[in-house]
N, C-alpha and C positions, 0 to 999 in steps of 0.2 A: 685232298679229293672230297666232294660232298658224297653221302649216300644217296642212292637214288631210289625213290619210292615209286611204285606204279599204283596211281590213284584209281583210275576207273578206265573202262572201255566201252566201245560201242561198234556195231557194225550194221552195214546193210544186209538184207537178205542176199544169198547168193542164187542167181537166176542162170539157168541154162541158156548158153548163148544162142544167137540167132540162126546159127547153121545147125543146131542140135534139138533135142526134144526134151520135155520135162519128164519127170519121174510117172507121170499119168499117160505119157505118149503124145502129148499136145506139142505144137511148135514152141521152140524156145524163143528168147529174146524179150522178156519182160522188162528188162532194164535196158534195152537197145538204144533208147534215146538219150541215156545219160553217159557223158564222157568220164574218163578216170576222174577229172578234177571234182565233177559234181558228185560222184560216188563217194570220194575222199572227203569233200566238203560235208556231206551228209552225215557221215560217220563221225567226223571230228566235232560237229554240233552236239550230236547225241553224247559223245564221251565227255564233253565240256560240261553239259548239263548233268550228267550223273556224278561228275567230280565237284559239282556245285561251284563252278568257276565261270567267269564271263571271258569271252573272246579277247578282252583287253587284258587279261591276266596272263595270256600265253606269249611266251617270249621267242620261242623258236618251234619251227616245224620241219621235221624230217619227212619227205614224201617220198614213198617208193613206188615207182611205176616202171614195170618191166621194159616197156617198148619206148616210151618218150618220143612217139613220133610226131611229125609235122613241125612247123617253124616254131612253135611255142611250147613244146613238150618239156623243154629244158627250164622253164619257168614255173613248173607244175606246183612246187611247193608254195610259190607265191601266190598262185591262183587259188589252191586250196584254203590257204589262210584267209584271202580276201573274200572268198565266197562263203565262209565259215563266220564272217563278220569281224574278223581281226582288223586291227589298225594298221596303218602303212608302217609303223616301227616294228611290227612283228617280223623277225627274220626268219630264214629257212633255206633248206637246201633239198634239191632232188637227188635221189640215189636210185641205183639199179644193179641188181646182182641175179638177174634171171629169176629162177624160182625162190631164191633165197632173199629176194628184195625186201620183203616185210621184216623179216629179222635184222637185216642191215639197217632199216629205217630205225628199228628199235635201238640197236647199239649205237646209232648216231645220235639219237634223242638222248639217250642215257649218258653218253659221253659229254653232250652239251650241258647237262644238269651236273655232272661230276666235276667239270672243269669250272663251273660257276658261270658259263656262258649265259645261261637262262636258269632262273629259279623254277619255272614251269616250262616244260617242253611237250610236244605231241610227236608220236610216232604213227603216221599214216600210210595206208598202203591201199592201192586200187589199180584194177586193170579192167578193161573193156574190150575183150577180143572181139565181140559183135561189132565193133567199129574199126577192126583192122582188115587192111586188105590181105587176102589169102596169100598173095605172093610174098607179103612180109611175115605173116604169122606160121605158116606151115614150114618154111625152111629154117627157121629159128631153132627148131628142135634137133637139127642135125649139126654135129661139131665138125667144124672145117679141118681142124688139125688131126683128126682121126677118121673122119667121114663116115661116122656112125651116128644114127638117131639115139637119143638118150634112152629110149625104150629097148633098143637093140642091146645096148651095155647091160641092161637089168635082165633081159632074157639070157644072154650070154652067162650071166653070174648064175641065174636059175638052173642052166643046163649043167654048169660045173658043179654045183651042189646037188644035183639029182633033185632038184625041187619039182613036184608034179603039178600040172595045171589044176588038178583037183584041189590042192592045198591053197593055190591062189583064189580059184573060184569060191572056195570056203571063207577066206578072209573077205573077200568082196561082199559075200552075203551077209557076213558078221557086220561089216560097216554099215550097210544099208538096215539091218535089223536094228542096230544100237542107235542110228540115228532116227529111226521112225519112233523108237521108245523114248527118245530125248527131246521131243518137240516142246515140252513145258520148259525144259531147262535151257533151250536155245533161246527162249523169250527174254532170257536175263541178257543176251548178248545183242539180239536184233533190235533195230529201230525200223518201223515199216517205211518203205520207199516206194513211190509210184504204184500205190495200191497193192504191193506185195508184201506179206508179213512173215514169211517163213522161206526157207530155202527150198526150191522147186525142182531139183534133180533127182531127189531121194525117191527110189522106187516106192510106189503106193502099196504094192504087194509083192515083196521080194520073195522068190522062190528058187530052189536050186537050179531048176530048168531054165530059169532067166540066164544064167551064167553058163550053163552046160551047152546052150545053143548058140552063144555069141561067136561071132566071126573073128578069125585070127587077126591081130592088128598087122602083121606083115604077110606078104603073099609069097614067101620063099619056102613054103612047106611047113614051117614051124606052127605050132598050135598052142604054145604055152601062154603066151601074151594075147589077150583079146580085148575088144571095145568094152568088155564089162568088168574087167579086173584092173582097169587102170582109172586114173582120177577122171571126174567129169570136168568139162570145160564150162566155166561159168563167168559172168560179170559180177563185180562186187567190190565193196570198200570196207575198211576196218581202220579203228584208231585206238591209241592207248594214250592216257595223259600221264606224265611222269613229272615229279617234282622233288625239290629239295625239301628236307623236313620242315625247315622254317616256313615254307610256302604251303604245306599240306592244308588241306581242309577235310576234317573228319577222318574216319579210319581208311587207311590206304589197303588195297587189295593184296599188295606183296612188296618185295623190294628186288631189285636187279642184283644178281649176285656176280655173274662171270659170263663171258662168251668166248667163242673161238670160231675162227675162219681158217680152213685148210685147204690144201690143194693136193690132187692125186692125178695119176695119168688120166688124160681124157677118156681113154677107153674103159676106165674103171670108174666113170663118174657116178655110177648108180651105187657105188660103195661109200661115197665121200662123207656121209653123215656120221659113219662110225668113228673115224679118226678125229673128227670135229667134237663129237660128244665126249670122247675120252679126254682131249685137251681142255674142255670146258669143265669137265668134272674135276681135272687135276688143278686147274686154277681156283675151283671152289673149295678144293679140298674134301670132295665128296667121293663115295664110292657108288658105283651103280646101284649096288643093293640098298643103298640108303635113300634112294629116290622113290618117292611114292606115287608119283603120277608121270607118265611120259606123253608128250603129244609129237609124235613123228609123222611128218607129211606123208600121206598115202599117194605118192606121185605113182607108183605101181604096187600091186599086192606082192609081186615077186621080191621088190626092193625091201618092203617093209618086214616081210618074212625073214628075209636074209639078215637084215639089221637086227631084229629080235633075237636071231640065234647066235649072231656075233657078239652081241653086247649081253646075252644071257639074261633077258628079261622076260618075265611071265607075261603071257599075253592080257591078263586081266588088268594089268597097269598101263597098257598102251591104248591110246585113243578110246576111253571107256565110252564114250558118246557118239562114236562114228568118226569117220575121217573123210579125206578129200575124194575117196572113190564114191562116197554117197553125197556129201556136202558140195563137193567141187573145190576146184583149186584156181582161184582167181589171181594167181601168180603174185604180183605185188601186195595183195591184201593178205595172203596166207600166213605168213610168218607172224603178223600182228594178230590175227585170228587165233593162231595156236597158243600164244602166250595168253590172251585174255581167256580162252577156254580152259586153259591149265590152271590159272589162278582161281577161277571160279569153282572148278572141281575140287582143288585143294582145300577151298574153304568149306565145301559141302561135307567133304570127309574129315574135316578137322585135322589134316594133313599139312605138311609144311614144305616139303622139297619137291621141285618139278624141273623137267628139261623139256625144251622144245628143239627139234632138230629138223633139218632139210637138206637133201642131196640136190646139189643144183648142177644143171648142164655146164659142160667145159671142164669137168673135173674138180668142182669145188664143193664144200661142205661147210655149214653153218649151224652152230649150236648155241644155245643161251640156257643158263640156270637161273631160276628164280625161286624165291621163297615167300610163300604165304605168310600174311600177318593177320 
């Protein structure tokens, strides 16, 4: 099996969806005219340019899109490759794993390189909830087998652990504060699209009162989960270029080390990242204490605080430049963004080991270990 290098990455800005508002309180929808294939192709073009590769060098595209709606959604990988300028010979596959779709796209592309299917492959992810019908989008967050909204499973975990709302609100504030401080660093990831040059869901002046006044997410009398301490809903795309050593151009960002996909009971879905991380670490032969930086998706502040406690990780090593509560969670793009962000931060710190992880609706968890070079 070939070693798989991660050469470069790129992403679009993440824009508040058309049914939401930006961090300045203005109406969202800055990218609503772009479909997931447009967003993915824009990110792929940027990643190829940063890797100093031509679209003709790309052999395989794994395209992650959570919903794949419409008669042509299943051809997403093909259309992303075409819109990025790749020739007809470039192969690909569309993948979907709810919130974990981006990491699944990465493992699919890494597998293509490791097996020799392609010397150069791309992991691309994108979603555009602004373009989804509400009757498709809203129900997708309730699991049919247990009848619970994924956020409700996180809230139940929080109640079991005695986690107060104040702790969740504090984490949400932290996410926005760190994201605001990291605007210069995000420029290393983002390529401007449709006149937008940065993520626009980040609060312009985050204050504790923003979170204390937020409305509960559920109307059943609970007050722990609110609209302010869960991820922002955004449109966006992201891409990473992977290559076998013989096809590498210049210095790689890092290498793919291991991954794990696990299942838990659906009603425990907000816990699923923890066993995925443990299995990925076992496969990498690493210990959690040896991981320098973590990117754990902030689906909910409750979930990430409980993951932190379960894995015994210091907060300083988790999402050091903010997470999805501030930046947004464009489903199919998130996993790709996590790994790109992770490798850039490891390089800045002159550190090597990183883990990206996501709890996935339905009771699945996915995690990836990478090593900076």
